[in-house]
C-alpha positions in Angstrom: 8.8 39.5 -14.8 5.7 39.2 -12.7 4.7 36.0 -14.4 8.1 34.4 -13.8 7.9 35.3 -10.1 4.4 33.8 -9.9 5.6 30.6 -11.6 8.5 30.4 -9.3 6.3 30.8 -6.2 3.8 28.3 -7.5 6.5 25.8 -8.2 8.0 26.2 -4.7 4.5 25.8 -3.2 4.0 22.5 -5.1 7.5 21.2 -4.1 6.9 22.1 -0.4 3.5 20.3 -0.4 5.1 17.2 -2.0 7.9 17.2 0.5 5.4 17.5 3.4 3.4 14.6 2.0 6.5 12.5 1.5 7.3 13.0 5.2 3.8 12.0 6.2 4.0 8.9 4.1 7.3 7.9 5.7 5.8 8.4 9.1 2.8 6.3 8.2 5.0 3.6 6.7 6.9 3.5 10.0 3.7 3.2 11.9 2.5 0.4 9.7 5.8 -1.5 10.1 5.4 -1.1 13.9 1.9 -2.6 13.9 3.1 -5.6 11.8 6.0 -6.0 14.2 3.7 -5.9 17.2 1.4 -8.5 15.5 4.4 -10.7 14.8 5.4 -10.5 18.4 2.1 -11.8 19.4 2.4 -14.8 17.1 0.6 -13.7 13.9 2.0 -14.5 10.5 2.6 -11.1 9.0 3.0 -12.4 5.4 -0.6 -13.7 5.6 -1.8 -10.5 7.3 -0.3 -8.5 4.3 -2.2 -10.8 1.9 -5.4 -10.3 3.9 -5.0 -6.5 3.8 -4.3 -6.6 0.1 -7.3 -8.8 -0.6 -9.7 -6.7 1.5 -8.9 -3.8 -0.8 -10.5 -5.7 -3.7 -14.1 -5.5 -4.6 -16.1 -8.8 -4.3 -15.9 -9.6 -8.0 -12.2 -9.1 -8.3 -11.6 -11.1 -5.1 -13.7 -14.0 -6.4 -11.9 -13.9 -9.8 -8.5 -14.0 -8.1 -9.6 -16.8 -5.8 -10.9 -18.8 -8.9 -7.7 -18.3 -10.8 -5.6 -19.3 -7.8 -7.6 -22.5 -7.3 -7.2 -23.3 -11.0 -3.5 -22.9 -10.9 -3.1 -24.9 -7.7 -5.2 -27.7 -9.2 -3.1 -27.6 -12.3 0.0 -28.0 -10.2 -1.6 -30.9 -8.3 -1.5 -28.9 -5.1 -5.3 -29.4 -4.4 
């Protein structure tokens, strides 16, 4: 019985932690949306800003590889 009580308490602890983190993530997502909205209000293109944020997460080699492949595709489509 003691083991089952421990497992139950342990499970509740995990679930409570996950729920708190989900709430924090929702709050952070709302904050991020607000920043993008503010940037849009001052005239910035938020689609491009999202791309910049995504690209800044890449290391230099991955960035260069994506840039080279994009250039190859655009050239193949006669867009360059």
